[in-house]
VEXTOR-354575 format. One record per atom (N, C-alpha, C): x, y, z. Coordinates in steps of 0.02 Angstrom, whole numbers, plus 50000, padded with zeros to 5 digits. Last residue first. Layout:
N
XYZ;...
***
This chain:
573
514934936048239;514374936048191;514544931848130;515614926648375;515694931148318;515104930448271;515484926548546;515234923348484;515284928448428;516914928248648;516304931148619;516124927448555;517424915348764;517544920048710;516884922548682;518274906848885;517644910248871;517784915648819;519484901848917;519004897048890;518324900248875;520674906248972;520434909248909;519914904848875;520924901649096;521144897349041;520924900048973;520374908049203;521114908049199;521374904249139;518974918349208;519254912149182;520014912649173;518554930849241;518654926049296;519014919749273;518364937449123;518884939949168;519024935349225;517264930849075;517904929649041;518484932049084;516274936249156;516454929149164;517124927649132;516204948949100;516444948249169;516654941049181;515654951248976;516334948548979;516614948049050;514424954748930;514764959548975;515494957648987;513504948648841;514214949548823;514554954748866;512284945248885;512354952048858;513074953648838;511344930148877;511984933548885;511994940348851;510164924048838;510164928248898;510784932648902;510544917348724;509934921548721;509904926248781;511614909548759;511754915548719;511144920148714;512024902548903;511424903548862;511504910148824;513404892648923;513164899548925;512584900148877;513894878849028;513614881548966;513404888848977;514904866049093;514714873049096;514474875349027;514434850349151;514724854049095;514454861149096;513764843549249;514484844349256;514814848249200;512434844649205;512754838049214;513514838449214;512674860549174;512244855149150;512604848549153;512694874949247;513074868749253;512614863049235;512614890849164;512324885149200;512804879249199;512374907949144;512874902649149;512584896949190;511404917349154;511544914849087;512034909049087;511364921649285;510854916849263;510954914149193;512864921949378;512514924649320;511994919549295;513664919949492;512944918649495;512564921649437;515014920649505;514664926949502;513904926049501;515504907749500;515544911349564;515154917849564;515594901649380;514954900849416;514924905149479;516874902849337;516384907449308;515704907049344;517514892149396;517634898849423;517124903849398;517434878949352;516824882149378;516944889049410;518314871049289;518494873149357;517914876749392;518354865249161;517784863749206;517944865549279;519234869749075;519474864449120;518944862449171;519094874848906;518774874448973;519034868549013;519504875548777;520014876348830;519744875548900;518454875248687;518774868848703;519304869448758;517344888148754;517724884648701;518064878348729;515774895048784;516324891148813;516674887548756;515284911748735;515234904448732;515844901348766;514214926448739;514854922948750;514734915348744;513324937248620;513434933548682;514114930148684;512924945548520;512884938348507;512994934148570;511934959448577;512574956048565;512474948548555;510534966448492;510764962548549;511444959248531;510554982848423;510544975648414;510834972048474;509934996248531;510204993448470;510184985848468;510314997948706;510005000148645;510304996548585;509984991948868;510414991548809;510024993448746;509344991448986;509274997648948;509694997648885;509644980549058;508994980549024;508864986848984;510834983549120;510854979049062;510194979049023;511135000549163;510764994349176;510744990049113;512775007149125;512045007349122;511745000449137;514045008849247;513835005449186;513075005849183;515225013049370;514745015349320;514665010549261;515515017449529;515595011649485;515045012049433;516395028449620;515805028149576;515925022649526;516935028749779;517085025449715;516425025149677;517515040149899;516955037749858;517215034549795;518025042350070;518165041749999;517565038749964;518605049850218;518025047950177;518225047750104;520135042650279;519705048250264;519115045750223;521335034450283;520935036250342;520545042650330;521505021950158;521545028950178;521085030350237;521245009250119;521885010350154;521965017450179;520125009850046;520055007150115;520705008150154;520635014349925;520235018849966;520145016350038;521365003049877;521685009649886;521295014049934;520384993049870;520974992249913;521304998949928;519514998549775;519274997049843;519864996449891;520374999449662;520075005449691;519845004249763;520674985949636;521204990749651;520924996949687;519394980849608;519784978249664;520324983149685;519064988249494;518644988649554;519044986449615;520064984349405;520014991449425;519594992149488;519784970649391;520424972849420;520394980049444;518514970749330;518614967649396;519254970149429;517564980549246;518284979849253;518454977349323;516244983549239;516434977049212;517184975749217;516104996349288;515814990849327;516014984049301;517475007149288;517005003349247;516764997349287;517595020749407;517845014749374;517275011349335;518155035149482;517635032549439;517915026549401;518495041349647;518705037649588;518085035549549;518925053849756;518365051249716;518645047749654;519415061449893;519615055549855;518985052649821;518805071849957;519405073249917;519605067449872;517255077749985;517615071449976;518215072649930;516485088949992;517115088950030;517495082450027;515445091649911;515285089949980;515915090150024;516105092749792;515825098849822;515645097749895;516365079249768;516935083849782;516685090249814;515075074849743;515455072049799;516045076649818;514795082549627;514395083249688;514785080749749;515695077649534;515765084549557;515375085749622;515155064449524;515845065549543;515945072649570;513845066249479;513965063349545;514675064649569;513025077849401;513705075249400;513885072749469;511445076449331;511815077449393;512495074149388;510955084149190;511225077749213;511655079049275;509515093349157;510195093449184;510385086549211;508585084649028;508655089549082;509365089349107;507515079548898;508205080548920;508205085948975;506025070348929;506355076548909;507065076848937;505305059348975;505855058248928;506195064548904;504405061449072;504135060749004;504685060448951;505185062849185;504715057249182;504435056149111;506785068249116;506205068949158;505745062849149;508535063749120;507905064349085;507335064949136;509735060749186;509725066349140;509085067149100;510065052049284;509965049249217;509895054649164;510115058049405;510745055449380;510675052149311;508785061449435;509255066749417;509925064249389;507905048049347;508085051749407;508605056949389;506635037249275;507185042049270;507305045349338;506345019949310;506125026949311;506735031549308;506335005149301;506685009749256;506355016649252;505694997349402;505484997049333;505745002349286;506184997049528;505474998549522;505244999049449;507554994949513;507144989749544;506394990949535;508185006649449;508095000149418;507564995649447;508305021649394;508025018649454;507795011749434;509895024049309;509165023149309;508945021049379;511285022749300;510945027949260;510185027149258;512005015149383;511765011849323;511285016249283;513185016949495;512825021349449;512635017549385;513425014149650;513335009849591;512885013549542;514595020549751;513975022549718;513925018449653;515345016049899;515285014249829;514605016449804;516415023250018;515725022449995;515715021249920;517315021350165;517355021050092;516655019350067;517575031850312;517245026550274;517375027150199;517975040350407;518515036950370;518235031850321;517415056950457;517375049750449;517955046950410;517205070150508;517875067250500;517855059650499;515965075650501;516165072550564;516805068450559;515875079750368;515865084750421;516125081950487;515835067250302;516385071950291;516445076850349;514625061950352;515255058250360;515855062850352;513695071650312;513805070350383;514465066850395;513745070250174;513935076650205;514095075650279;513245057250167;513925058550146;514175065150174;511935059550210;512375054950248;513105055950231;511455067650109;511535070450176;511975066050220;511445058350002;511875064350000;511985067150069;510505048350013;511205046850030;511655052950034;509195049349972;509355050750042;510065048950063;509105050749828;508525050449872;508695052549943;510375049649777;510035056049770;509445056449818;510595036349812;511055041449836;510725048349832;509585030049740;509545030049813;510015035349843;510085031949611;509435034749630;509365035249705;511315024849618;511295031949602;510645035249624;511465013649762;511345015349692;511305022849681;512775009149874;512145012649863;512075014249789;513735002550004;513535001749934;512845004849925;515175004950109;514455005350096;514325004950021;516344994750197;516184999250141;515424999650137;517514990850326;516824992150306;516794996550244;518634989150401;518474983950352;517754984650327;519754994250502;519354997450450;519224992250397;520024993950681;519974990650616;519614995050567;520325002650786;520524995650789;520514992150721;520025015650813;520505014350760;520705007050755;518395010850752;519025014350741;519365015950809;517155006150787;517705001450787;518395004650778;516265017050780;516245012550838;516865008250844;516545022550657;516665026550717;516685022150779;516105012150573;516825013850576;516995018050637;514735012550601;515115006450611;515855008050619;514395025550558;514325023650629;514725017450646;514675024150421;515005029350461;514985027550535;513775014150387;514485012950380;514895017850421;512565020950410;512735015050451;513475013450447;512665030850311;512655032750382;512815026850428;512655023150193;513215027650208;513245029250282;511415015950202;512055012650193;512645016950215;510175022350208;510505020450270;511205017750263;509415025050097;509905030050118;510305028250179;508075015350147;508335019750094;508815024850124;508655003050268;508165007550239;508495011750185;509534991650295;509004993950340;508464997850305;510714979550289;510254983250245;509654985150287;512304971750295;511804976050327;511354979050275;513064963450212;512984961650282;512424965450317;513344955750059;513034961550093;512864959450163;513764944849984;514254950150001;513914956450027;513354932949916;513324933649990;513804939050016;513474925749792;513894931449808;513934932649884;512614915649752;513264913649779;513704919449802;511584920249894;512084915749863;512054916549787;511254937949928;511044931049915;511614926849886;511624951049936;511634947149998;511504939749987;511384956649816;512084954749830;512154951049895;510124961449816;510204954249802;510924951949807;510274974749822;510164971349886;510234963849877;510314979549694;510954977249722;510864974049791;509074984949670;509244978349641;509854975349675;508784992349835;508834992549762;508984985549736;509354999649980;508764997049947;508824997849872;511004994650041;510424999050037;509884995849996;512354989250152;511994989850090;511384994350095;513934987750205;513314991050225;512934992550161;514984974150218;514644978550171;513994981050201;516624970050261;515934970650286;515584975850243;517654960450148;517494966550184;516774966150210;518344950750070;518094949150138;517974955450180;518704951349940;519114955249987;518894954350060;517704943449884;518404941249878;518844944849929;516614951649905;516644945149938;517364942549939;516954962249822;516884963449894;516904956949933;516954955749695;517574958449722;517524959549798;515584952549686;516084947249680;516744949649711;515014964949691;514924960549749;515404954649746;515414969749565;515584973449626;515554968749686;514834961249472;515564961149480;515784964649544;513454964749483;513694958149501;514454958049515;513004976849435;513144976349507;513514969849525;512664976349304;513284979949320;513454979449394;512094961449231;511984966649281;512644969749302;512154951049142;512464957349122;512364962949171;510614944449192;511234943249155;511504949949132;510004951949346;509954950049275;510634948249246;509994944749508;510224950149463;510204947649391;508494937049568;509184936449545;509364942649504;507334928949677;507564934849640;508304934249623;506834911749644;507124916949687;507334922949646;505674902349619;505974907049572;506254912849612;505274885249640;505494891549668;505814895949615;503834876149597;504544877649583;504714884649608;502774872149738;502884874949671;503624876249660;502084858949821;502674863249819;502794865649747;500384859149867;500904856749823;501484861649821;499324863449940;499944862349977;500504859649933;498254863949857;498544870349878;499204869449913;497584852449820;498234853749787;498554860349808;496034859349872;496414853749844;497044856049807;495984869850012;495914869549940;496324863749912;495214865750162;495844866050126;495714865350051;494294873050288;494254870250220;494934871250186;494104878550411;494544872650407;494534869350339;493404890250419;493014884050414;493444877750413;494314900850437;493644901150466;493314894350471;495504896850374;495534899350443;494844899550476;495054892850246;495414888150289;495394890350362;494444904250197;494054898050204;494394893250252;495574912550198;494994914250239;494564908050250;496414906250105;496634906750175;496054908450221;495654907249984;495834900750012;496014901250086;495574921049967;494964917149973;495114910450007;496814928550075;496574926450009;495914922750021;497974940150151;497414935550153;497214933750082;499754941650172;499134943250138;498594938050153;500724944150326;500574941850258;499904944150232;500244943650499;500754943450445;500444941450379;499344942750601;499574949450583;500054949450524;497844932150606;498544933850616;498724940650589;496534926850602;496874928350539;497614930250546;496124924150734;495974919450679;496454920550621;496484934550811;496714927950834;496584922550781;495794944750748;496514944250737;496804937550760;494424943050788;494654941850720;495394940750713;492954950050869;493604946750870;493824945450798;491874960150972;492104957450908;492754953750919;490794971351041;491074964751050;491244961650982;491134987951064;490824983251017;491164976451023;491714998151139;491264993451172;490904988651126;492675005651082;492005008551085;491485003551110;493744997251082;493785003151124;493095006251133;493314988350981;493334986151051;493364992051100;493494996250867;492824993950886;492794991850959;494894997850868;494445003750872;493745001650895;495344984750853;495494988350915;495034994450923;494854981950722;494634978050780;494754981850846;495554990750640;494834991250646;494594987850710;496884985850668;496704993050671;495954993950682;497794974650696;497074974850713;496804981950720;498914974250548;498754975550619;497994975650632;498684963450411;499164967050454;498884968150524;496984963450352;497694961650346;498104966050393;495454958350430;495904963650403;496614961050401;493934955450488;494424952150443;494834957750410;493074953350633;493434958250593;493964954650553;491494946950671;492194945450657;492484951150615;490174944450779;490514949450737;491254947850732;488694934850784;489414935150800;489734940150752;487384937850748;487514934250810;488244934850832;486834954250693;487154947750681;487324944450748;486344966350727;485914962250685;486234955550666;487274973650794;486664971950831;486214967250791;488224976550699;488374971450749;487744969150785;487614987250633;487704980850598;487814975250648;487734996750734;487064994750711;487094988150674;489134997650740;488754995450799;488054993150780;489455003150616;489654996250630;489254993450690;488905015850637;488695011850579;488845004450591;489675020350745;488955019350753;488665015050698;490955021250684;490835016550739;490085015150748;491715023350550;491015024850570;490775019850623;493385028550579;492925022950568;492225024850590;494155042550495;493905039250555;493405033650537;494795028350417;494915033150471;494595039750452;494135021050325;494505017250375;494795021750429;492805021250234;493115025950281;493485021950334;492345009250187;492765013250143;493135018550183;491914993550247;492105000350266;492545003450211;490594982750244;491184984950206;491324992350221;489984969850324;490004977050333;490654979450302;489084955650275;489704959550269;489564966850282;488614939050325;488434946050312;489064950350315;489364924550249;489214928850305;488964935650281;489804915150166;489114917150156;488894921750213;491484916950097;490994915650149;490284917350125;492324919949990;492504914350033;491964912350083;491844931149924;491884924749888;491974918849935;491904940850023;491274939849986;491274933149950;493234940350062;492714938450109;492064936850072;493884945449948;494014938649971;493444936150015;493394958449941;493294953949885;493384946649905;493844963650064;493124963050052;492994958149995;495204964850045;494964959350088;494214958350079;495404976549977;495414970249939;495144964449979;494384986650087;494884985750034;494824979149999;493774978750239;493864984450194;494364982550139;492574972150358;493184971850318;493224978150275;491664962150468;491864968950453;492524968750415;490424950050459;491144951350450;491244958650431;489334940450556;489434946550519;490174948050517;488434925550567;489084928750570;489084935050528;487094923550555;487434920350612;488124923550622;486514928750443;486604933350499;486914929950561;486984927150278;486864923250339;487024927650400;486794943050225;486714936250200;486554931950261;486794959850190;486544954650236;486464948050198;487974971450173;487654966150133;487444960550181;488254988650186;488104982450222;487764977650172;489545001350163;488954997450143;488874991250186;490155017550142;490145011650186;489495007850174;489815027950058;490375023650039;490405017350080;488865036250109;488635030750066;489185026150044;489005041150278;489335040950212;489075035050171;488555043150404;488045043150351;488355042850281;489695043150479;489165038450498;488635037950443;490485053550441;490605047050408;490075041950426;490055064350522;489835063950453;489935057150421;490675062350647;489945062650642;489725061250570;492015062850613;491765056950648;491005056650644;492085075950560;492175070150517;491885063850549;491925083650676;491445084250621;491485078150575;493055079850746;492395078650776;491855078850721;494025084750658;493965077550670;493295075650701;493845098550665;493745095050601;493635087550613;494225100850797;493545102450775;493375098550711;495575097150789;495115093550834;494395094750814;496035106950700;496085099850682;495605095750724;495875118450775;495465117550715;495465110250692;496855116450870;496155116750892;495695115650833;497965117750789;497825111250820;497105110950845;497965131250760;497765126550708;497615119650736;498435136650881;497765138250857;497515133350805;499715131250881;499255129750936;498535131150915;500295136850767;500145129650768;499665127750824;500545150150800;500035148550752;499825141250756;501565148050898;500975152050914;500405150450866;502585139950829;502185137550886;501535141450900;502325141050651;502745142150710;502295140850771;501785138250513;501715134150574;502295135050623;500855147350414;501525147850444;501505144250512;499515146250372;500035142950334;500745143350363;498645152850462;498465146250433;499065142550404;499255164450494;498975160450549;498785153450525;499575170350370;500095167150411;499825162750467;498925171950231;498605170250295;499125166650339;498525178050074;499035178050127;498695176950194;497735167649962;497635173350007;498145172850064;497625162749798;498035162049859;497945168449900;496135156949720;496605162349736;497005160849799;496165141349633;495895145449687;496385151049703;496125139149460;496535139749520;496165143849573;494635131049399;495115136649400;495545136249463;494435114749333;494355119249390;494855124949386;493615103449239;494105108949234;493965114049289;493505087249253;493205093049284;493715098649283;493475076449112;493865080149163;493465086049189;492195063649091;492615069349070;492985072449129;492325046049132;491965052349123;492455057849104;492185028649131;492585034349109;492135040449102;492175015649247;491775020249208;492165026649194;493155001149235;493085007849263;492655012149217;493454984449278;493154989149232;493004995749269;495104979649336;494374979649339;494104984849291;496564971349401;496204975049349;495454974649361;497824973949528;497294970049496;496914974449448;498724982349592;498964978649533;498444973949503;498104988649700;498514992649654;498634988949588;497514978049766;497094983349739;497474987249686;498644970649802;498144967649758;497674972849729;499374979649887;499654977049825;499124974549777;498224992449939;498694987049954;498904984149886;497985010149967;497945004149926;498354998649959;497175023950036;497615018250048;497465012550000;497235040750029;496895035049997;497385029250001;497115054350144;497465048350122;496985043850083;496975071650125;496615065250131;497055059650104;497185087450210;497425082250164;497005075950174;495775098550235;496255093650260;496565089650203;494475104950233;495105108550241;495645104050270;493305098850203;493505098450273;494175101950286;493175101450066;492605102750111;492825103150184;494395097550012;494215104550010;493635106250057;494375083750041;494955087950060;494755095250063;493205079449979;493255079150052;493815083750077;493595080949846;493025084849872;493045085149948;494635071549844;494775078649831;494205083149855;493945059649873;494455062149920;494625069449908;493175057949760;492835059449823;493335062449873;494205054649671;493785060549659;493425062749723;494655042949732;495115048549723;494715054949713;493545034749722;493755037049788;494245042849784;493485032049584;492955036049616;493175038749683;494645024449561;494515030649525;494025035149561;494455013949653;495085017949652;494965024649619;493255008349615;493265012449675;493905016549679;493725001549500;493195006549494;493205011249555;494654992549557;494884997949513;494365003449506;494254989849733;494344987749664;494524993749621;494164995449857;494224988149855;494324985549784;494915009849942;494525006649889;494644999149887;494865018750084;495195012750057;494735009450006;495305034750154;494845030450118;495225024450091;495605044350298;495855039450251;495285035450221;496015060450371;495545055250352;495835050650298;497255063450491;497085064350420;496605058850400;497975063450610;497285066250608;497095068050537;499135056850624;499175063450594;498495066950590;498685044850680;499175048850716;499205056050690;497805039850581;497565041250649;498035046050685;498675038650473;498065042650467;497825044650537;499605029650525;499815036450509;499215041050503;498855018150535;499055021350597;499315028450585;498765014050405;498155016750437;498325020350502;499915007950362;499875015250357;499235018250387;500864996050426;500154997350417;500035004850419;502264987050360;501994992850395;501254994050377;503104976050342;502384975650327;502014981250364;504724979250261;504284978050318;503554977850295;505404980250143;505784977850200;505374977350264;504724973949986;504804978950039;505154975850099;504104966149890;504704970049872;504834975449923;503174958649959;503424956049895;504054959749874;502594958450095;503254961050078;503544958150014;501394954950150;501804949450123;502474951850097;500644970650112;500634964450151;501014958950114;501024985450077;501224979150045;501234973250094;500145000650035;500434995950083;500574989350048;500255015549961;500145008549943;500525004149993;499445030949968;499945026649999;499765019449985;499175046749906;499075039749892;499635035749925;498435060949961;499055057049969;498885049749957;497765075849899;497665068749911;498345065149911;497095091449919;497715087749924;497565080549942;496285105449838;496265098849869;496935095349867;496895122149874;496635117049829;496655110349864;497185123150021;496845128149981;496505124449924;497195114950183;497345115450112;497035121850084;497995113250344;497455112250298;497665113850227;498925114550443;498815120250399;498175119550359;498865101750505;498715107850543;498525113550495;499245093250404;498605091950438;498385098150477;500495097650382;499995099450332;499295098050359;501155091050486;501025098250493;500525100750441;501165078050440;500895079450506;500735086850514;501805079350314;501105077150320;500805079150386;503165083050336;502685087850308;501965085750316;503545070350406;503645077050433;503165082150402;503325059050323;502895060350381;502955067450408;504065054550218;503655060550207;503255062650268;504675043050263;505105048550239;504705055050236;503555035450291;504035036950344;504465042950326;503015033950167;502665038350213;503115040050272;503815024350110;503915031250089;503565036250134;503315012750155;503915015150188;504085022250167;502175011750067;502095012750139;502725015350173;502435021849918;502305015649953;502325016850028;501565036349850;502145032849878;501945026149906;501115052149780;501015044849784;501655041649810;500125067049784;500775063749788;500655056349803;499195079749701;499225072849727;499955070649731;498105094149698;498765090949691;498755084149725;497255108049636;497195101249662;497845097549647;497915124349676;497795118749629;497635112449668;498285134349762;497595134249739;497435128749689;499475134349825;499405138949768;498705139049739;499325123749910;499295130549939;499195135749883;499535113749816;498855114549844;498795121349878;500885115449791;500415116349737;499705117349763;501425112249917;501515118949889;501015120449833;501055098749921;500775103349971;500835110649945;501825093649817;501095093249813;500775098149861;503105096249870;502905099049805;502145099149799;503055088649986;503115096049992;502935099449926;502995075749934;502455078249977;502465085849979;504215075049867;503585074449828;502995077149868;505095075949976;505095081249925;504435081049886;504805063950038;504705070250074;504655076050025;505185054549940;504475055449957;504335061849996;506405061349823;506185056849876;505465058549895;506455067849701;507055064249723;506915059849783;505015064849594;505385068749644;505985064649668;504475064449437;504815060149485;505205064849532;502935072749395;503655072549403;503865066849448;501685080649295;501905074949336;502665074949339;500335090949266;501065090849271;501245085149318;498965087249163;499265086649230;500025086949224;498585087649032;498325092949076;498625092749146;499105076348972;499455082748961;499205088349006;499385061249042;498855066249034;499175073249029;500475053649070;500205053049002;499635057948989;500765054449203;501185058549157;500925058349085;499945044949260;499765052049267;500145056449217;500685033349236;500045034349200;499845041749203;501715036349326;501865035449255;501235036249213;501025036649446;501315042949420;501505042349347;500615023149459;500135028749463;500425034849428;501655013949463;501325015149399;500855021149400;502105013149600;502485016549548;502075018549487;501625006549711;501295012849692;501555015749627;502104995149784;501674994349725;501325000749700;503665001649730;503164996349721;502784995349786;504015018049698;504045012949751;503495007949742;504655033749645;504425027049629;504525022149687;503965048249715;504575044349708;504365037249695;502945061449643;503045054949677;503775052749671;501625072649604;502345071649618;502425065149658;500565081849503;500675075249533;501425074349543;499425094849476;500115093049494;500125086249528;498065096249444;498565099749403;499275097249415;496505087849435;497165088649466;497645091949418;495195085349400;495475091849385;496155093149417;494665072949413;494545077549469;494845084449457;495175066149305;494465068049303;494305073149357;496485064149355;496365068249295;495645070649292;496225055849463;496545062349475;496425066949415;495695044749397;495285048449444;495565055349458;496825040549326;496245042949290;495785047149335;497635036549433;497855042049390;497265044949351;496835025949480;497005031549524;497205037649483;496865017449370;496235020649388;496335026449435;498165012849377;497965016849319;497325020649333;498075005549496;498515011449492;498345015949433;497174995449456;497005000049509;497425006249507;497114994049277;497434992649341;497164997549393;495584992949182;496164996649207;496454993249269;494524993149048;494864988649094;495504991949116;493215005249036;493885002749017;494144998149070;491675011148970;492035007449021;492705005148993;490625025248940;491175020948919;491495017548979;488875025348952;489505027448982;490055022548962;
***
């Protein structure tokens, strides 16, 4: 059997292909993004970037109703967006298999919270599997599709950052070619109005009772007896850490919902002490305690951040890894050299406005030296928060603008703008159009004009869209034109109506062709350091002397616009 070294996310895509999946839909979100990109490389599967997670869920659900195996993928906060269809799809059940991949992110490497998606499985009554390595990622996806069709339910497969982004050897097999299942008209199953939903809820309860019984004998859950003084219950990536960090006996759970309580109870009877080792919330621990199984763990490991081999050894045995406490050089996130967002935040800081921000590269506008973002809550929240802020303070003051990227605007900003116009708002909204979904690694979106596989498609006209919504004042300015940005912001904030400023430049990392020679400091420099105010990583202060790193510089010329002495010029070939 052929083996390949794969990322966990790549293995998920491979598992979907081998399972005969026809449709994959997702919105990019770290740490889940690569799954759909890998899926798009298999010609037998249709893959797409949806405009948001709710849409991706509904596309996958529609495909499964049509009789195809379908999958949607998202990060943990994306489940919040998609929860509405998931909860009801639990009632309707499936036709073709439906698998939902959710990637949680303990330690919040690129997320705004440490949400634990296992609670969604419990609340929606949807079974959940959790793989611990790349091989299991592939195999669990295939098992999840069989489970989906056998039990007539969507199935969650939960990853965490380390499972999604670590590599392992995966056994490669052929694709299972499955015919479309026939679609049979059945309003009692698929039309969830109250009368039908009541009947389907009863079916969900029956299914869950059956699942709770069947997971007790699932071969996916395993026991490894070592030192029986301590037994540790764990799942996912944490299993790998526990196995290396301890000599305890291990009960490894693949079925994290429903939990095979009887299976764990038998394991508990054979060890002197039972510890639950899990990241984030005490999901497993609380379930075991409810069923009368004596255990503990969360008081040892806590609810925040990621676990590791070193942290488990330290928390269980007080063992400190040598040199683990050394302070490493810090590498804070920063906008790239030539980033089209930097000039916007420089102007907003200069104008001393309150900024309602959103999720994307531009969230770094909150960091020094720009420090020009005041609020940031969730995807799509910038426009609606600004509207609420202005409504609360009007007519006393108007000093709020919102900032949102093009992909985020399409994701969940459009409805907020409609709401602001409909409710006679006065807010000014900036759409930072860099023609790509930047923070998650340059995925296409409706405002970039290409599909996931690079095909040309309709390019969404943001200006016409805003006008169609009812915004009468729409300006489009160049992101590198400091004066134009400042003039536009001042003009629109002076008006007592909803206005939009589209600030446009492609992402600096998408530059095509030969790299520009960059900029340099000439003899006119007065060392005033005005160019340092934008925080460009290509500009540095070396022992009091300003320098520009031409290897990093993209010649955007924003720094030249800040210099009052014409001391910054382009390097000529």
